[in-house]
C-alpha positions as CSV (number, residue, x, y, z in Angstrom):
1,X,-36.3,55.0,-106.1
2,X,-34.1,53.1,-103.8
3,X,-31.2,55.4,-104.8
4,X,-33.3,58.5,-103.9
5,X,-34.3,57.1,-100.5
6,X,-30.7,56.3,-99.7
7,X,-29.6,59.8,-100.7
8,X,-32.3,61.4,-98.5
9,X,-31.3,59.2,-95.6
10,X,-27.7,60.3,-96.0
11,X,-28.8,64.0,-96.1
12,X,-31.0,63.6,-93.0
13,X,-28.3,61.9,-91.1
14,X,-25.8,64.7,-92.1
15,X,-28.3,67.3,-90.9
16,X,-28.9,65.5,-87.7
17,X,-25.2,65.3,-87.1
18,X,-24.7,69.0,-87.8
19,X,-27.5,69.9,-85.4
20,X,-26.1,67.6,-82.7
21,X,-22.7,69.2,-83.2
22,X,-24.2,72.7,-82.9
23,X,-26.1,71.7,-79.8
24,X,-23.0,70.2,-78.3
25,X,-21.1,73.4,-79.0
26,X,-23.9,75.6,-77.5
27,X,-24.0,73.4,-74.4
28,X,-20.3,73.8,-73.8
29,X,-20.2,77.6,-74.5
30,X,-19.5,79.3,-71.2
31,X,-22.1,81.7,-69.8
32,X,-21.0,85.4,-69.9
33,X,-19.4,86.5,-66.7
34,X,-21.5,88.8,-64.6
35,X,-20.6,92.5,-64.8
36,X,-18.9,93.5,-61.6
37,X,-19.3,97.1,-60.4
38,X,-15.7,98.1,-59.4
39,X,-17.0,100.5,-56.7
40,X,-19.1,97.8,-55.1
41,X,-16.2,95.4,-55.2
42,X,-13.9,98.0,-53.7
43,X,-16.2,98.9,-50.8
44,X,-16.7,95.2,-50.0
45,X,-13.0,95.0,-49.1
46,X,-13.2,98.0,-46.7
47,X,-14.6,98.3,-43.2
48,X,-17.7,100.1,-42.2
49,X,-15.7,102.3,-39.8
50,X,-13.2,103.3,-42.4
51,X,-16.0,104.2,-44.8
52,X,-17.7,106.3,-42.1
53,X,-14.4,108.1,-41.4
54,X,-13.8,108.7,-45.2
55,X,-17.3,110.3,-45.6
56,X,-16.5,112.5,-42.6
57,X,-13.3,113.7,-44.2
58,X,-14.4,113.9,-47.9
59,X,-17.9,115.4,-47.4
60,X,-17.5,117.1,-44.1
61,X,-20.7,115.5,-42.8
62,X,-21.8,112.2,-41.5
63,X,-22.7,109.3,-43.6
64,X,-23.3,106.8,-40.8
65,X,-26.9,106.0,-39.8
66,X,-28.2,106.3,-36.2
67,X,-26.7,103.9,-33.6
68,X,-29.9,102.0,-33.3
69,X,-29.8,100.8,-37.0
70,X,-28.7,97.3,-36.1
71,X,-28.6,93.8,-37.9
72,X,-31.7,91.9,-36.9
73,X,-31.5,88.6,-38.9
74,X,-27.9,87.7,-39.4
75,X,-24.7,88.4,-37.5
76,X,-21.0,88.5,-38.2
77,X,-19.8,88.1,-41.8
78,X,-23.2,87.0,-42.9
79,X,-24.6,90.4,-41.9
80,X,-22.2,92.3,-44.2
81,X,-23.3,93.7,-47.6
82,X,-22.7,96.5,-50.0
83,X,-25.0,97.6,-52.8
84,X,-26.8,100.5,-54.5
85,X,-29.9,101.9,-52.8
86,X,-33.4,101.7,-54.1
87,X,-35.9,103.4,-51.8
88,X,-39.5,103.5,-50.6
89,X,-41.1,106.1,-48.3
90,X,-44.0,105.5,-45.9
91,X,-46.1,108.1,-43.9
92,X,-48.8,107.9,-41.3
93,X,-52.2,107.7,-42.8
94,X,-55.8,107.3,-41.9
95,X,-57.2,103.8,-42.0
96,X,-59.1,104.4,-45.2
97,X,-55.8,105.3,-46.9
98,X,-53.7,102.7,-45.1
99,X,-55.5,99.8,-46.7
100,X,-53.8,96.5,-47.4
101,X,-53.3,97.5,-51.0
102,X,-51.8,100.9,-50.2
103,X,-49.9,100.3,-46.9
104,X,-47.0,98.6,-48.7
105,X,-47.7,99.5,-52.3
106,X,-44.4,101.3,-53.1
107,X,-42.3,99.1,-50.9
108,X,-43.5,96.0,-52.7
109,X,-43.1,97.7,-56.1
110,X,-39.5,98.7,-55.1
111,X,-38.7,95.1,-54.2
112,X,-40.4,93.6,-57.3
113,X,-38.3,96.0,-59.6
114,X,-35.0,95.6,-57.7
115,X,-31.9,94.4,-59.6
116,X,-29.7,91.7,-58.1
117,X,-27.4,93.2,-55.5
118,X,-29.6,96.2,-54.8
119,X,-30.2,97.4,-51.2
120,X,-33.7,98.2,-50.3
121,X,-34.1,101.3,-48.1
122,X,-37.5,101.6,-46.5
123,X,-38.2,104.8,-44.5
124,X,-41.2,104.9,-42.2
125,X,-41.5,108.4,-40.9
126,X,-41.8,108.4,-37.1
127,X,-42.5,104.7,-37.4
128,X,-40.4,102.8,-34.9
129,X,-43.5,101.0,-33.7
130,X,-44.4,99.9,-37.3
131,X,-42.9,97.0,-39.2
132,X,-41.9,97.9,-42.7
133,X,-40.9,94.3,-43.7
134,X,-41.9,90.8,-42.8
135,X,-41.7,87.3,-44.1
136,X,-43.5,87.8,-47.4
137,X,-41.6,90.9,-48.5
138,X,-38.4,89.3,-47.3
139,X,-39.1,86.2,-49.5
140,X,-39.6,88.5,-52.5
141,X,-36.4,90.4,-51.7
142,X,-34.4,87.2,-51.5
143,X,-35.9,85.9,-54.7
144,X,-34.9,89.1,-56.5
145,X,-31.3,88.6,-55.3
146,X,-31.2,91.8,-53.2
147,X,-28.1,92.3,-51.1
148,X,-30.1,93.4,-48.0
149,X,-32.7,95.6,-46.6
150,X,-32.4,98.8,-44.4
151,X,-35.5,100.0,-42.5
152,X,-35.9,103.3,-40.7
153,X,-38.6,101.7,-38.6
154,X,-39.3,98.2,-37.5
155,X,-38.9,94.7,-38.8
156,X,-40.9,91.6,-38.0
157,X,-41.1,87.8,-38.7
158,X,-37.4,87.6,-37.9
159,X,-37.1,83.8,-37.7
160,X,-38.6,83.5,-41.1
161,X,-36.4,86.2,-42.7
162,X,-33.4,84.8,-40.9
163,X,-34.1,81.4,-42.5
164,X,-34.1,83.0,-45.9
165,X,-30.5,84.2,-45.3
166,X,-31.5,87.8,-46.0
167,X,-29.6,90.5,-44.0
168,X,-32.0,93.1,-42.6
169,X,-31.1,96.1,-40.6
170,X,-33.7,98.1,-38.7
171,X,-34.1,100.6,-35.9
172,X,-36.6,98.4,-34.0
173,X,-38.2,95.0,-33.9
174,X,-42.0,95.1,-33.5
175,X,-44.8,92.7,-34.5
176,X,-47.2,95.4,-35.8
177,X,-48.5,95.8,-39.3
178,X,-48.5,99.0,-41.3
179,X,-52.1,98.2,-42.4
180,X,-54.5,100.8,-40.9
181,X,-51.6,102.9,-39.7
182,X,-49.2,103.9,-42.6
183,X,-49.3,104.0,-46.4
184,X,-46.4,104.2,-48.8
185,X,-46.2,107.4,-50.8
186,X,-43.2,107.1,-53.1
187,X,-40.7,104.8,-54.6
188,X,-37.1,105.6,-55.7
189,X,-37.0,109.1,-54.3
190,X,-34.4,110.7,-52.0
191,X,-35.2,109.8,-48.3
192,X,-33.7,110.7,-44.9
193,X,-32.9,107.4,-43.3
194,X,-31.9,107.3,-39.7
195,X,-30.4,110.8,-40.0
196,X,-28.7,110.5,-43.4
197,X,-30.0,111.4,-46.8
198,X,-30.0,108.5,-49.2
199,X,-30.7,108.8,-52.9
200,X,-31.4,106.0,-55.3
201,X,-28.1,104.7,-56.6
202,X,-26.1,105.7,-53.5
203,X,-23.9,103.0,-52.1
204,X,-24.8,101.5,-48.8
205,X,-22.2,99.7,-46.8
206,X,-23.5,97.6,-43.9
207,X,-21.7,95.5,-41.2
208,X,-21.8,94.8,-37.5
209,X,-20.5,98.3,-36.7
210,X,-23.6,99.8,-38.4
211,X,-24.5,101.3,-41.8
212,X,-23.0,104.0,-43.9
213,X,-24.4,105.7,-47.0
214,X,-22.1,107.0,-49.7
215,X,-23.4,109.5,-52.3
216,X,-22.8,107.9,-55.7
217,X,-21.3,111.1,-57.1
218,X,-18.5,111.1,-54.5
219,X,-18.1,107.3,-54.1
220,X,-14.7,107.0,-55.8
221,X,-13.2,109.7,-53.6
222,X,-14.7,108.1,-50.5
223,X,-13.5,104.6,-51.5
224,X,-10.0,105.9,-52.1
225,X,-9.8,107.6,-48.7
226,X,-11.3,104.5,-47.0
227,X,-8.6,102.4,-48.6
228,X,-5.9,104.8,-47.4
229,X,-7.3,104.6,-43.9
230,X,-7.4,100.8,-43.9
231,X,-3.8,100.7,-45.2
232,X,-2.6,103.2,-42.6
233,X,-4.2,101.3,-39.8
234,X,-2.7,98.0,-41.0
235,X,0.7,99.6,-40.7
236,X,-0.1,100.9,-37.2
237,X,-0.9,97.5,-35.7
238,X,2.7,96.2,-35.7
239,X,4.0,99.4,-34.1
240,X,1.3,99.1,-31.3
241,X,2.4,95.5,-30.7
242,X,6.1,96.4,-30.8
243,X,5.8,99.3,-28.3
244,X,2.9,97.8,-26.4
245,X,1.3,101.3,-26.5
246,X,-0.6,103.6,-28.9
247,X,1.4,106.7,-28.4
248,X,4.2,106.0,-30.8
249,X,1.9,104.9,-33.6
250,X,-0.3,108.0,-33.1
251,X,2.8,110.2,-33.3
252,X,4.0,108.6,-36.5
253,X,0.6,108.3,-38.3
254,X,-1.3,111.2,-36.7
255,X,-4.3,108.9,-36.4
256,X,-6.5,107.1,-33.9
């Protein structure tokens, strides 16, 4: 009997040691590295101005949003971001249709479904006097790990959203609510935002110079051209300093 107990004790100890070893190995196993989108990584190294020029040259149309689309919560490097668009559309509605449940339904659904690094694009048709995002939606966007929010319309609760560290660009700042005025009508559809069509999945590049949208099906071409522009400008700077004038650099590089 004693022999059986001793044998069982040994087996249990061996099993415990094995489990401990497995647990130790599992604990030390490194987490898988996050998948990095090479296009996003590339655009992060470019400037907004170069991307705007690249869209002009590759697509023969503008990709830059209206001049009044400005950073409202963060400034400088903190305001910069790049990500793929996810969209929501709002239209003016009668009070019975612009209820608290419907006024931001698709905007909220868009944020709640957003993947980390996504850029929320909220379009409020003719809505410069209506806020499309405030503190609560900003909190949800930050919790989802969104890169930033673009609003063709207004933003509010700026101190709260600034405290979250969430970059928000909008065409206006206004304290109003959409409730009783506007209702969302669609999520993840093509929208015209500050003069530029943006489709879900398009790449949005934002910085202090403004915001540029790049169609996802032409993104590689645009990125390559933007990189060429950046490289050419970096070579022009020493010439400008050498000659203390732009003329020679323009003559050599045919660019300004």
